[in-house]
ROMARNU-162965 format. One record per atom (N, C-alpha, C): residue number from 0; atom name; x negated, z negated, y. Coordinates in nm, 3 decimals. Each point is the difference from the previous one (the first is absolute). Example, Ala and Ser with C-alpha at 12.3 -4.5 7.8 and 13.67 -1.06 7.14 Angstrom:
BEGIN
0;N;-1.319;-0.780;-0.569;
0;CA;0.089;0.000;0.119;
0;C;-0.090;0.000;0.120;
1;N;0.035;0.072;0.105;
1;CA;-0.082;-0.006;0.119;
1;C;0.077;-0.073;0.109;
END
This chain:
BEGIN
0;N;2.939;9.728;0.196;
0;CA;0.033;-0.188;0.052;
0;C;0.108;-0.019;-0.158;
1;N;0.005;-0.015;-0.072;
1;CA;0.128;-0.041;-0.094;
1;C;-0.004;-0.112;-0.099;
2;N;0.114;-0.115;0.013;
2;CA;-0.085;-0.088;-0.111;
2;C;0.199;-0.022;-0.060;
3;N;0.000;-0.039;-0.122;
3;CA;0.104;-0.033;-0.089;
3;C;0.026;-0.165;-0.026;
4;N;0.105;-0.099;-0.009;
4;CA;-0.013;-0.115;-0.043;
4;C;0.133;-0.070;0.006;
5;N;0.020;-0.138;-0.088;
5;CA;0.141;-0.017;-0.027;
5;C;0.024;-0.109;0.154;
6;N;0.109;0.045;0.013;
6;CA;0.008;-0.114;0.143;
6;C;0.169;-0.102;0.004;
7;N;0.044;0.004;0.102;
7;CA;0.097;-0.067;0.043;
7;C;0.074;0.059;0.147;
8;N;0.067;-0.014;0.022;
8;CA;0.071;0.096;0.122;
8;C;0.014;-0.110;0.120;
9;N;-0.062;-0.021;0.112;
9;CA;0.019;-0.134;0.091;
9;C;0.112;0.022;0.075;
10;N;0.008;0.135;0.069;
10;CA;0.073;0.058;0.120;
10;C;0.013;0.150;0.046;
11;N;0.089;0.032;-0.007;
11;CA;0.023;0.142;0.074;
11;C;0.071;0.007;0.121;
12;N;-0.025;0.076;0.033;
12;CA;0.056;0.061;0.179;
12;C;0.060;0.153;-0.037;
13;N;0.034;0.068;0.073;
13;CA;0.045;0.105;0.030;
13;C;-0.112;0.089;0.056;
14;N;-0.015;0.132;-0.027;
14;CA;-0.084;0.066;0.109;
14;C;0.042;0.144;-0.021;
15;N;0.070;0.038;0.152;
15;CA;0.057;0.172;-0.051;
15;C;0.159;-0.105;0.014;
16;N;0.020;0.205;-0.106;
16;CA;0.154;0.003;0.003;
16;C;-0.001;-0.076;-0.185;
17;N;-0.107;0.089;-0.086;
17;CA;-0.003;-0.002;-0.096;
17;C;-0.051;-0.118;-0.128;
18;N;-0.153;-0.005;0.088;
18;CA;-0.121;-0.087;-0.050;
18;C;0.010;-0.161;0.023;
19;N;-0.090;-0.040;-0.067;
19;CA;-0.034;-0.204;0.059;
19;C;-0.121;0.022;-0.034;
20;N;-0.029;-0.104;0.111;
20;CA;-0.134;-0.049;-0.033;
20;C;-0.001;-0.186;-0.133;
21;N;-0.062;-0.011;-0.040;
21;CA;-0.020;-0.106;-0.163;
21;C;-0.073;-0.072;0.056;
22;N;-0.012;-0.124;-0.027;
22;CA;-0.133;-0.108;-0.035;
22;C;0.000;-0.051;-0.115;
23;N;-0.086;0.019;-0.082;
23;CA;-0.022;-0.072;-0.118;
23;C;-0.088;-0.081;-0.026;
24;N;-0.010;-0.119;-0.074;
24;CA;-0.126;-0.068;-0.065;
24;C;-0.028;0.062;-0.112;
25;N;-0.112;0.044;-0.035;
25;CA;-0.089;0.031;-0.135;
25;C;-0.101;-0.095;-0.031;
26;N;-0.060;-0.005;-0.092;
26;CA;-0.092;-0.068;-0.030;
26;C;-0.113;0.003;0.003;
27;N;-0.058;0.174;0.043;
27;CA;-0.127;0.041;0.019;
27;C;0.024;0.048;0.139;
28;N;0.123;-0.007;0.053;
28;CA;-0.060;0.058;0.139;
28;C;0.117;-0.074;0.140;
29;N;0.041;-0.115;-0.055;
29;CA;0.056;-0.109;0.089;
29;C;0.117;0.084;0.024;
30;N;0.001;-0.086;0.139;
30;CA;0.170;0.014;0.114;
30;C;-0.047;0.208;0.030;
31;N;0.057;0.058;-0.006;
31;CA;-0.022;0.179;0.026;
31;C;0.131;0.038;0.027;
32;N;-0.026;0.093;0.091;
32;CA;0.137;0.089;0.065;
32;C;-0.019;0.163;-0.039;
33;N;0.093;0.035;-0.021;
33;CA;0.007;0.154;0.012;
33;C;0.107;0.085;0.028;
34;N;0.044;0.115;-0.045;
34;CA;0.096;0.058;0.098;
34;C;0.016;0.078;-0.139;
35;N;0.157;-0.019;-0.081;
35;CA;0.058;0.029;-0.059;
35;C;0.114;0.117;0.030;
36;N;-0.007;0.145;-0.015;
36;CA;0.058;0.069;0.059;
36;C;0.134;0.036;-0.096;
37;N;0.118;-0.007;0.075;
37;CA;0.160;-0.012;-0.105;
37;C;0.022;-0.147;-0.012;
38;N;-0.081;-0.096;0.053;
38;CA;0.008;-0.157;-0.035;
38;C;0.121;-0.059;0.024;
39;N;0.063;0.098;0.093;
39;CA;0.182;-0.067;0.027;
39;C;0.110;0.077;-0.064;
40;N;-0.048;0.089;-0.124;
40;CA;0.105;0.055;-0.041;
40;C;0.027;-0.112;-0.131;
41;N;0.161;0.059;-0.043;
41;CA;0.058;-0.047;-0.090;
41;C;-0.095;-0.088;-0.113;
42;N;-0.072;0.145;-0.062;
42;CA;-0.062;-0.042;-0.145;
42;C;-0.124;-0.114;0.062;
43;N;-0.061;-0.035;0.136;
43;CA;-0.093;-0.058;-0.004;
43;C;-0.007;-0.151;0.052;
44;N;0.157;-0.027;0.095;
44;CA;0.052;-0.059;0.067;
44;C;-0.041;-0.187;-0.152;
45;N;0.041;0.058;-0.085;
45;CA;0.057;-0.126;-0.116;
45;C;-0.134;-0.035;-0.020;
46;N;-0.112;0.117;-0.031;
46;CA;-0.169;-0.088;-0.017;
46;C;-0.043;-0.071;0.088;
47;N;0.013;0.094;0.128;
47;CA;-0.101;-0.037;0.120;
47;C;0.106;-0.191;0.068;
48;N;0.011;-0.067;-0.132;
48;CA;0.102;-0.123;0.055;
48;C;-0.094;-0.128;-0.003;
49;N;-0.065;-0.053;0.087;
49;CA;-0.158;-0.148;0.019;
49;C;0.079;-0.061;-0.119;
50;N;-0.171;0.005;-0.102;
50;CA;0.028;-0.099;-0.116;
50;C;0.011;0.109;-0.097;
51;N;0.057;0.164;0.016;
51;CA;0.002;0.044;-0.133;
51;C;-0.167;0.017;-0.010;
52;N;-0.058;-0.003;-0.150;
52;CA;-0.155;0.006;-0.050;
52;C;0.032;0.185;-0.005;
53;N;-0.103;0.036;0.046;
53;CA;-0.049;0.140;0.007;
53;C;-0.176;0.053;-0.035;
54;N;0.054;0.150;-0.088;
54;CA;-0.117;0.048;0.025;
54;C;-0.034;0.088;0.082;
55;N;-0.120;-0.003;0.084;
55;CA;-0.019;0.071;0.160;
55;C;-0.109;0.062;0.011;
56;N;0.023;0.127;0.018;
56;CA;-0.118;0.087;0.033;
56;C;-0.040;0.033;0.127;
57;N;-0.103;-0.035;0.062;
57;CA;-0.027;0.030;0.154;
57;C;-0.142;0.134;-0.028;
58;N;0.058;0.072;0.121;
58;CA;-0.069;0.082;0.013;
58;C;-0.024;0.035;0.159;
59;N;-0.084;0.050;0.088;
59;CA;-0.075;-0.004;0.096;
59;C;-0.133;0.100;0.004;
60;N;-0.006;0.096;0.131;
60;CA;-0.106;0.051;0.025;
60;C;-0.098;-0.088;0.003;
61;N;0.034;-0.101;0.098;
61;CA;-0.134;-0.075;0.034;
61;C;0.068;-0.170;0.012;
62;N;-0.097;-0.107;-0.051;
62;CA;0.025;-0.102;-0.031;
62;C;0.076;-0.076;0.126;
63;N;-0.030;0.007;0.140;
63;CA;0.119;-0.054;0.059;
63;C;0.103;0.069;0.049;
64;N;0.063;0.110;-0.078;
64;CA;0.114;0.035;0.056;
64;C;0.094;-0.105;-0.076;
65;N;0.134;0.044;0.050;
65;CA;0.105;-0.089;-0.104;
65;C;0.020;0.059;-0.151;
66;N;-0.011;0.122;-0.024;
66;CA;0.032;0.048;-0.105;
66;C;0.137;0.031;-0.078;
67;N;0.014;0.036;-0.099;
67;CA;0.094;0.060;-0.073;
67;C;0.047;-0.090;-0.101;
68;N;0.089;-0.057;-0.004;
68;CA;0.029;-0.090;-0.158;
68;C;0.092;0.105;-0.076;
69;N;-0.017;0.030;-0.124;
69;CA;0.070;0.054;-0.117;
69;C;0.063;-0.172;-0.081;
70;N;0.065;-0.021;-0.025;
70;CA;0.063;-0.167;-0.046;
70;C;0.087;0.070;-0.137;
71;N;-0.034;-0.068;-0.108;
71;CA;0.112;-0.031;-0.103;
71;C;0.028;-0.096;-0.083;
72;N;0.109;-0.036;-0.027;
72;CA;0.059;-0.113;0.017;
72;C;0.001;-0.066;-0.139;
73;N;-0.102;-0.144;-0.015;
73;CA;-0.035;-0.057;-0.147;
73;C;0.123;-0.118;-0.039;
74;N;0.020;-0.089;0.139;
74;CA;0.082;-0.116;0.014;
74;C;0.144;-0.008;0.018;
75;N;0.077;0.020;0.070;
75;CA;0.094;-0.017;0.093;
75;C;0.043;-0.121;-0.011;
76;N;-0.119;-0.100;0.034;
76;CA;0.053;-0.157;0.076;
76;C;0.136;0.027;0.099;
77;N;-0.042;0.040;0.054;
77;CA;0.091;-0.025;0.131;
77;C;0.185;-0.018;-0.061;
78;N;-0.001;0.109;-0.036;
78;CA;0.164;-0.002;-0.055;
78;C;0.036;-0.125;-0.096;
79;N;-0.077;-0.072;-0.074;
79;CA;0.011;-0.112;-0.071;
79;C;0.044;-0.137;0.110;
80;N;-0.107;-0.022;0.090;
80;CA;0.006;-0.068;0.108;
80;C;0.149;-0.007;0.103;
81;N;-0.016;0.138;0.094;
81;CA;0.087;0.030;0.054;
81;C;0.154;-0.079;-0.059;
82;N;0.052;-0.036;-0.107;
82;CA;0.093;-0.080;-0.056;
82;C;0.004;-0.119;0.016;
83;N;-0.079;-0.090;0.058;
83;CA;-0.046;-0.138;-0.021;
83;C;-0.052;0.005;0.192;
84;N;0.076;-0.076;0.085;
84;CA;-0.045;0.031;0.104;
84;C;-0.112;-0.098;0.037;
85;N;-0.023;-0.135;-0.095;
85;CA;-0.096;-0.094;0.024;
85;C;-0.135;0.103;-0.022;
86;N;0.010;0.037;-0.146;
86;CA;-0.113;0.081;0.000;
86;C;-0.053;0.104;0.025;
87;N;0.086;0.062;0.112;
87;CA;-0.003;0.149;0.061;
87;C;-0.046;-0.073;0.166;
88;N;0.028;-0.136;0.000;
88;CA;-0.082;-0.085;0.127;
88;C;-0.165;0.017;-0.026;
89;N;-0.016;-0.065;-0.095;
89;CA;-0.121;-0.017;-0.058;
89;C;-0.124;0.114;-0.040;
90;N;0.096;0.123;-0.046;
90;CA;-0.071;0.137;0.042;
90;C;-0.064;0.010;0.130;
91;N;0.099;0.031;0.060;
91;CA;0.018;0.019;0.137;
91;C;-0.096;-0.066;0.100;
92;N;-0.026;-0.151;-0.022;
92;CA;-0.077;-0.037;0.035;
92;C;-0.136;-0.012;-0.024;
93;N;-0.025;0.049;-0.155;
93;CA;-0.110;0.026;-0.048;
93;C;-0.087;0.158;0.070;
94;N;0.090;0.038;0.017;
94;CA;-0.038;0.187;0.031;
94;C;-0.077;-0.035;0.156;
95;N;0.099;-0.057;0.077;
95;CA;-0.002;-0.023;0.118;
95;C;-0.142;-0.050;0.015;
96;N;-0.028;-0.102;-0.061;
96;CA;-0.113;-0.084;0.037;
96;C;-0.133;0.087;-0.021;
97;N;0.029;0.065;-0.154;
97;CA;-0.149;0.074;-0.017;
97;C;-0.011;0.117;0.058;
98;N;0.104;0.015;0.088;
98;CA;-0.013;0.149;0.088;
98;C;-0.079;-0.097;0.116;
99;N;0.021;-0.110;0.055;
99;CA;-0.012;-0.052;0.170;
99;C;-0.129;-0.064;-0.026;
100;N;0.009;-0.031;-0.161;
100;CA;-0.158;-0.084;-0.004;
100;C;-0.156;0.091;-0.040;
101;N;0.039;0.046;-0.152;
101;CA;-0.098;0.089;0.003;
101;C;-0.038;0.131;0.063;
102;N;-0.162;-0.006;0.006;
102;CA;-0.050;0.123;0.107;
102;C;0.001;0.076;-0.108;
103;N;0.027;0.148;0.064;
103;CA;0.034;0.140;-0.040;
103;C;-0.137;0.025;-0.042;
104;N;0.006;0.097;-0.120;
104;CA;-0.069;0.043;-0.078;
104;C;-0.132;-0.095;-0.081;
105;N;0.052;-0.134;-0.003;
105;CA;-0.105;-0.104;-0.064;
105;C;0.052;-0.032;-0.149;
106;N;-0.046;0.016;-0.112;
106;CA;0.018;-0.035;-0.120;
106;C;0.003;-0.149;0.050;
107;N;0.117;-0.027;-0.121;
107;CA;0.006;-0.156;-0.038;
107;C;0.172;-0.029;-0.106;
108;N;-0.127;0.054;-0.128;
108;CA;0.070;-0.009;-0.097;
108;C;0.040;-0.137;-0.060;
109;N;-0.022;-0.048;0.034;
109;CA;0.066;-0.186;-0.019;
109;C;0.135;-0.005;0.038;
110;N;0.001;0.070;0.141;
110;CA;0.142;-0.055;0.059;
110;C;0.041;0.108;-0.092;
111;N;-0.020;0.138;-0.019;
111;CA;0.099;0.061;-0.054;
111;C;0.076;-0.016;-0.144;
112;N;-0.115;-0.062;-0.030;
112;CA;0.033;-0.082;-0.156;
112;C;0.140;-0.056;0.027;
113;N;-0.059;-0.075;0.067;
113;CA;0.106;-0.166;0.050;
113;C;0.131;0.075;0.038;
114;N;-0.055;0.115;0.057;
114;CA;0.140;0.045;0.070;
114;C;0.106;0.045;-0.143;
115;N;-0.085;0.047;-0.125;
115;CA;0.064;0.091;-0.076;
115;C;0.101;-0.121;-0.047;
116;N;-0.107;-0.106;-0.068;
116;CA;0.057;-0.126;-0.064;
116;C;0.125;-0.049;0.078;
117;N;-0.006;-0.031;0.140;
117;CA;0.141;-0.031;0.054;
117;C;0.118;0.103;-0.040;
118;N;-0.044;0.089;0.064;
118;CA;0.133;0.120;-0.060;
118;C;0.063;-0.024;-0.100;
119;N;-0.067;-0.019;-0.129;
119;CA;0.013;-0.026;-0.140;
119;C;0.105;-0.128;0.025;
120;N;-0.045;-0.091;0.035;
120;CA;0.059;-0.126;0.008;
120;C;0.140;-0.028;0.101;
121;N;0.030;0.117;0.038;
121;CA;0.130;-0.004;0.120;
121;C;0.126;-0.006;-0.080;
122;N;0.012;0.027;-0.179;
122;CA;0.105;-0.029;-0.062;
122;C;0.036;-0.139;-0.020;
123;N;-0.128;-0.108;0.037;
123;CA;0.011;-0.134;-0.042;
123;C;-0.016;-0.068;0.118;
124;N;0.117;-0.094;0.084;
124;CA;0.063;-0.026;0.129;
124;C;-0.129;-0.160;-0.053;
125;N;-0.011;-0.062;-0.100;
125;CA;-0.061;-0.087;-0.041;
125;C;-0.138;0.007;0.031;
126;N;-0.064;0.098;0.019;
126;CA;-0.144;0.020;-0.029;
126;C;-0.071;0.093;0.153;
127;N;0.091;0.102;0.018;
127;CA;-0.059;0.106;0.138;
127;C;-0.041;-0.089;0.121;
128;N;0.101;-0.106;0.000;
128;CA;-0.022;-0.050;0.137;
128;C;-0.160;-0.053;0.022;
129;N;-0.051;-0.099;-0.134;
129;CA;-0.115;-0.046;0.021;
129;C;-0.092;0.116;-0.021;
130;N;-0.001;0.036;-0.060;
130;CA;-0.103;0.156;-0.014;
130;C;0.021;0.080;0.107;
131;N;0.079;0.019;0.078;
131;CA;-0.071;0.036;0.138;
131;C;-0.032;-0.078;0.102;
132;N;-0.007;-0.102;0.017;
132;CA;-0.042;-0.125;0.092;
132;C;-0.203;0.025;-0.098;
133;N;0.007;0.011;-0.109;
133;CA;-0.126;0.023;-0.082;
133;C;-0.069;0.100;0.071;
134;N;0.104;0.131;-0.016;
134;CA;-0.069;0.142;0.053;
134;C;-0.065;0.023;0.149;
135;N;0.097;-0.094;0.071;
135;CA;-0.085;-0.012;0.175;
135;C;-0.110;-0.061;-0.038;
136;N;-0.017;-0.127;-0.070;
136;CA;-0.116;-0.074;-0.007;
136;C;-0.112;0.081;-0.031;
137;N;0.043;0.096;-0.122;
137;CA;-0.076;0.083;-0.060;
137;C;-0.067;0.066;0.100;
138;N;0.101;0.084;0.063;
138;CA;-0.050;0.057;0.155;
138;C;-0.098;-0.009;0.124;
139;N;0.054;-0.149;0.001;
139;CA;-0.117;-0.056;0.057;
139;C;-0.158;-0.009;-0.048;
140;N;-0.020;-0.055;-0.116;
140;CA;-0.067;-0.003;-0.059;
140;C;-0.070;0.142;0.004;
141;N;0.049;0.110;0.004;
141;CA;-0.101;0.131;-0.012;
141;C;-0.045;0.036;0.140;
142;N;0.126;-0.003;0.091;
142;CA;-0.054;0.034;0.141;
142;C;-0.069;-0.125;0.030;
143;N;-0.040;-0.086;-0.058;
143;CA;-0.155;-0.110;0.033;
143;C;0.004;-0.129;0.058;
144;N;0.148;-0.026;-0.026;
144;CA;0.044;-0.128;0.095;
144;C;0.073;-0.066;-0.114;
145;N;-0.079;-0.016;-0.145;
145;CA;0.047;-0.110;-0.071;
145;C;0.047;-0.111;0.008;
146;N;0.093;-0.043;-0.084;
146;CA;0.001;-0.191;0.025;
146;C;-0.052;-0.047;-0.103;
147;N;-0.077;-0.127;0.029;
147;CA;-0.088;0.002;-0.083;
147;C;0.082;-0.106;-0.033;
148;N;0.067;-0.077;-0.112;
148;CA;0.065;-0.068;-0.016;
148;C;-0.032;-0.049;-0.208;
149;N;-0.162;-0.026;-0.015;
149;CA;-0.065;-0.010;-0.084;
149;C;-0.071;-0.133;-0.004;
150;N;0.028;-0.074;0.129;
150;CA;-0.018;-0.149;-0.001;
150;C;0.008;-0.032;0.127;
151;N;-0.017;-0.129;-0.034;
151;CA;0.008;-0.047;0.202;
151;C;-0.080;-0.009;0.057;
152;N;-0.026;0.059;0.175;
152;CA;-0.097;0.040;0.075;
152;C;-0.042;-0.150;0.054;
153;N;0.024;-0.091;-0.013;
153;CA;-0.038;-0.115;0.004;
153;C;-0.038;-0.092;-0.076;
154;N;0.056;0.008;-0.128;
154;CA;-0.068;-0.121;-0.097;
154;C;-0.062;0.110;-0.128;
155;N;0.003;0.108;-0.050;
155;CA;-0.001;0.070;-0.072;
155;C;0.107;-0.002;-0.173;
156;N;0.123;-0.088;0.051;
156;CA;0.053;-0.019;-0.111;
156;C;0.074;0.110;-0.061;
157;N;0.042;0.034;-0.115;
157;CA;0.034;0.145;-0.029;
157;C;0.188;-0.037;-0.026;
158;N;0.061;-0.111;-0.013;
158;CA;0.147;-0.071;0.003;
158;C;-0.010;-0.006;0.088;
159;N;0.192;-0.016;0.012;
159;CA;0.088;-0.076;0.089;
159;C;-0.065;0.095;0.131;
160;N;0.000;0.114;0.039;
160;CA;-0.011;0.115;0.064;
160;C;0.143;0.002;0.089;
161;N;0.023;-0.064;0.159;
161;CA;0.131;0.037;0.006;
161;C;0.002;0.058;0.160;
162;N;-0.112;0.029;0.059;
162;CA;0.033;0.080;0.151;
162;C;-0.116;0.082;-0.001;
163;N;0.012;0.060;0.077;
163;CA;-0.092;0.142;0.047;
163;C;-0.082;-0.047;0.158;
164;N;-0.102;0.011;0.055;
164;CA;-0.054;-0.003;0.129;
164;C;0.048;0.122;0.035;
165;N;0.089;-0.010;0.126;
165;CA;0.003;0.128;0.077;
165;C;-0.095;0.051;0.059;
166;N;-0.113;-0.038;-0.013;
166;CA;-0.104;0.028;0.097;
166;C;-0.138;0.010;-0.069;
167;N;0.008;-0.015;-0.155;
167;CA;-0.104;0.065;-0.077;
167;C;0.058;0.052;-0.108;
168;N;0.156;-0.020;-0.077;
168;CA;0.044;0.050;-0.085;
168;C;-0.051;-0.064;-0.166;
169;N;-0.026;-0.124;0.054;
169;CA;-0.091;-0.054;-0.128;
169;C;0.099;-0.129;-0.066;
170;N;0.020;0.009;-0.104;
170;CA;0.094;-0.157;-0.088;
170;C;0.003;-0.126;0.083;
171;N;0.085;-0.095;0.029;
171;CA;-0.044;-0.127;0.031;
171;C;0.093;-0.105;-0.088;
172;N;-0.061;-0.065;-0.111;
172;CA;0.083;-0.113;-0.075;
172;C;0.063;-0.093;0.098;
173;N;0.110;-0.064;-0.080;
173;CA;0.103;-0.046;0.052;
173;C;-0.065;-0.114;0.102;
174;N;-0.042;-0.064;-0.106;
174;CA;-0.085;-0.161;0.045;
174;C;-0.094;0.038;0.188;
175;N;-0.070;0.142;-0.026;
175;CA;-0.080;-0.002;0.120;
175;C;0.115;0.090;0.112;
176;N;0.109;0.084;-0.061;
176;CA;0.114;0.023;0.074;
176;C;0.106;-0.076;0.097;
177;N;0.004;-0.101;-0.084;
177;CA;0.115;-0.075;0.068;
177;C;-0.041;-0.037;0.158;
178;N;-0.070;-0.037;0.046;
178;CA;-0.005;-0.050;0.118;
178;C;0.005;0.091;0.103;
179;N;-0.044;0.157;-0.037;
179;CA;0.038;0.141;0.096;
179;C;0.108;0.115;-0.070;
180;N;0.072;-0.085;-0.084;
180;CA;0.100;0.087;-0.015;
180;C;0.082;0.094;0.043;
181;N;0.047;-0.048;0.133;
181;CA;0.075;0.071;0.113;
181;C;-0.075;0.144;0.030;
182;N;-0.164;-0.014;0.009;
182;CA;-0.048;0.092;0.023;
182;C;-0.077;0.073;-0.075;
183;N;0.038;0.007;-0.119;
183;CA;-0.038;0.047;-0.135;
183;C;0.134;0.086;-0.065;
184;N;-0.039;0.107;-0.049;
184;CA;0.077;0.061;-0.082;
184;C;0.026;0.020;-0.115;
185;N;0.142;-0.086;-0.049;
185;CA;-0.014;0.004;-0.161;
185;C;-0.008;0.069;-0.088;
186;N;-0.040;-0.043;-0.125;
186;CA;-0.077;0.088;-0.110;
186;C;0.101;0.002;-0.154;
187;N;0.099;0.076;0.025;
187;CA;0.105;-0.034;-0.125;
187;C;-0.095;0.017;-0.099;
188;N;0.006;-0.068;-0.137;
188;CA;-0.017;-0.049;-0.134;
188;C;-0.047;0.141;-0.077;
189;N;0.086;0.066;0.022;
189;CA;-0.011;0.151;-0.085;
189;C;-0.099;0.050;0.067;
190;N;-0.043;-0.004;0.106;
190;CA;-0.138;0.121;0.063;
190;C;-0.081;-0.100;-0.028;
191;N;-0.074;-0.128;-0.044;
191;CA;-0.069;-0.069;-0.036;
191;C;-0.055;0.016;-0.166;
192;N;0.079;0.047;-0.063;
192;CA;-0.029;0.013;-0.112;
192;C;0.102;-0.078;-0.093;
193;N;0.141;-0.069;0.017;
193;CA;0.093;-0.104;-0.067;
193;C;0.106;0.151;0.020;
194;N;0.053;0.060;-0.145;
194;CA;0.064;0.059;-0.039;
194;C;0.176;-0.036;0.038;
195;N;-0.002;-0.126;0.080;
195;CA;0.111;-0.040;0.057;
195;C;0.072;0.055;0.087;
196;N;0.122;0.030;0.051;
196;CA;0.025;0.028;0.124;
196;C;0.170;-0.066;0.028;
197;N;-0.081;-0.087;0.133;
197;CA;0.136;-0.145;0.005;
197;C;0.080;0.127;0.095;
198;N;0.081;-0.115;0.079;
198;CA;0.102;0.048;0.107;
198;C;-0.131;0.001;0.104;
199;N;0.025;0.100;0.091;
199;CA;-0.080;-0.003;0.143;
199;C;-0.098;0.077;-0.015;
200;N;-0.062;0.019;-0.162;
200;CA;-0.113;0.052;-0.001;
200;C;-0.005;0.169;0.045;
201;N;0.058;0.087;-0.066;
201;CA;-0.002;0.088;0.095;
201;C;-0.020;0.039;0.157;
202;N;0.077;-0.071;0.048;
202;CA;0.027;0.000;0.170;
202;C;-0.147;-0.067;0.023;
203;N;-0.021;-0.070;-0.036;
203;CA;-0.157;-0.068;0.042;
203;C;-0.110;0.098;-0.047;
204;N;0.001;0.043;-0.134;
204;CA;-0.084;0.116;-0.010;
204;C;-0.002;0.142;0.108;
205;N;0.118;0.010;0.021;
205;CA;0.022;0.101;0.070;
205;C;-0.060;-0.029;0.204;
206;N;0.049;-0.101;0.044;
206;CA;-0.076;-0.066;0.104;
206;C;-0.157;0.020;-0.005;
207;N;-0.011;-0.055;-0.138;
207;CA;-0.138;0.004;0.002;
207;C;-0.107;0.143;-0.006;
208;N;0.070;0.095;-0.088;
208;CA;-0.085;0.118;0.039;
208;C;0.044;0.032;0.095;
209;N;0.111;0.013;0.088;
209;CA;0.077;0.095;0.102;
209;C;-0.129;-0.082;0.137;
210;N;-0.001;-0.103;0.012;
210;CA;-0.129;-0.040;0.076;
210;C;-0.074;0.036;-0.014;
211;N;-0.068;0.019;-0.086;
211;CA;-0.194;0.106;-0.016;
211;C;0.025;0.137;0.033;
212;N;0.106;0.075;-0.069;
212;CA;-0.021;0.087;0.051;
212;C;0.097;0.095;0.146;
213;N;0.039;-0.097;0.073;
213;CA;-0.021;-0.012;0.124;
213;C;-0.081;-0.010;0.078;
214;N;-0.065;-0.099;-0.014;
214;CA;-0.109;-0.063;0.044;
214;C;-0.117;0.103;-0.024;
215;N;-0.069;0.008;-0.104;
215;CA;-0.083;0.025;-0.057;
215;C;0.015;0.158;-0.006;
216;N;0.081;0.026;-0.017;
216;CA;0.012;0.188;0.006;
216;C;0.077;0.091;0.094;
217;N;0.119;-0.063;0.042;
217;CA;0.062;0.095;0.098;
217;C;0.028;-0.030;0.108;
218;N;-0.039;-0.148;0.072;
218;CA;-0.028;-0.072;0.136;
218;C;-0.099;0.116;0.076;
219;N;-0.144;-0.027;-0.047;
219;CA;-0.109;0.115;0.030;
219;C;0.045;0.124;0.026;
220;N;0.051;0.070;-0.097;
220;CA;0.065;0.139;0.023;
220;C;0.121;-0.040;0.112;
221;N;0.031;-0.079;0.058;
221;CA;0.143;0.011;0.087;
221;C;0.129;0.034;-0.073;
222;N;-0.005;-0.032;-0.151;
222;CA;0.157;0.001;-0.060;
222;C;-0.003;-0.136;-0.056;
223;N;0.148;-0.014;-0.054;
223;CA;0.035;-0.105;-0.031;
223;C;0.145;0.054;-0.101;
224;N;-0.045;-0.110;-0.123;
224;CA;0.071;0.023;-0.127;
224;C;0.164;0.069;0.018;
225;N;0.001;0.113;-0.102;
225;CA;0.110;0.080;-0.012;
225;C;0.131;-0.100;0.035;
226;N;0.100;0.107;0.091;
226;CA;0.113;-0.086;-0.020;
226;C;0.064;-0.010;-0.207;
227;N;-0.017;0.084;-0.029;
227;CA;-0.020;0.034;-0.180;
227;C;-0.047;-0.119;-0.050;
228;N;-0.074;-0.080;0.050;
228;CA;-0.033;-0.137;-0.035;
228;C;0.090;-0.102;0.000;
229;N;0.057;-0.009;0.154;
229;CA;0.072;-0.148;0.027;
229;C;0.107;0.057;-0.109;
230;N;0.101;0.155;0.008;
230;CA;0.112;-0.012;-0.086;
230;C;-0.041;-0.069;-0.074;
231;N;-0.098;0.022;-0.100;
231;CA;-0.030;-0.047;-0.136;
231;C;0.036;-0.120;0.027;
232;N;-0.016;-0.073;0.056;
232;CA;-0.022;-0.188;0.023;
232;C;0.132;-0.006;0.013;
233;N;0.077;0.065;0.053;
233;CA;0.096;-0.007;0.038;
233;C;0.134;0.003;-0.078;
234;N;-0.065;0.117;-0.108;
234;CA;0.113;0.037;-0.088;
234;C;-0.002;-0.118;-0.134;
235;N;-0.153;-0.068;-0.045;
235;CA;-0.034;-0.076;-0.041;
235;C;0.066;-0.133;-0.007;
236;N;0.005;-0.012;0.103;
236;CA;0.078;-0.158;0.078;
236;C;0.157;0.029;-0.069;
237;N;0.058;0.133;0.076;
237;CA;0.129;0.033;-0.049;
237;C;0.042;-0.022;-0.152;
238;N;-0.082;0.013;-0.102;
238;CA;0.010;0.036;-0.154;
238;C;-0.028;-0.170;-0.054;
239;N;-0.095;-0.050;0.088;
239;CA;-0.055;-0.132;-0.028;
239;C;-0.096;-0.028;-0.091;
240;N;-0.092;0.070;0.036;
240;CA;-0.131;0.040;-0.054;
240;C;-0.109;-0.027;0.068;
241;N;-0.008;-0.023;0.079;
241;CA;-0.112;-0.126;0.111;
241;C;-0.018;-0.073;-0.058;
END
């Protein structure tokens, strides 16, 4: 069994004295793990960093085996991101969420594509926090739990959508939401189609996607959002970008 694809390093853990088990996200194979012999060597450590874009060749005798990775560097994004504490928090959160939420060996090319866009935006602090929220929303959609922000669930209107029902994941317009606002989740305008990002919108977006990731994806498998996700929120608050 063998395949070759472009991927993103998600996680690395030591295996034995010199090797490493590496998890990657590829367009064609999804989240996939493999053993890298010599993965802890001085030459491989800079390549096997979460967020780096690589070409990976996987080989195993049987498809159900862990298999061996041969990895070549394409774009060492992690080195650039490590110079920015806030961007690093975003990268670590995205990697941790992908590892925890994506089923292993199940292709999700749109999630992979969105991750690549996010990686390419980490040098622009005015853009990437909103892209991160959109990436989590896309992850929900790809897993079958997408938020319906196309129209108000009550009236069918497509404008002034301000809230999401926590029960159905469908949008509600301002007028219909008003009597029930404390029981609904706020929908920031940039997620509903407006390009404007106002004060507090990133926090609202993270709260919205986090709510559904936990309740629809993680709680059924007895998991919670990873700690890296909480550190991202704290870091964005520290720098005044929530």
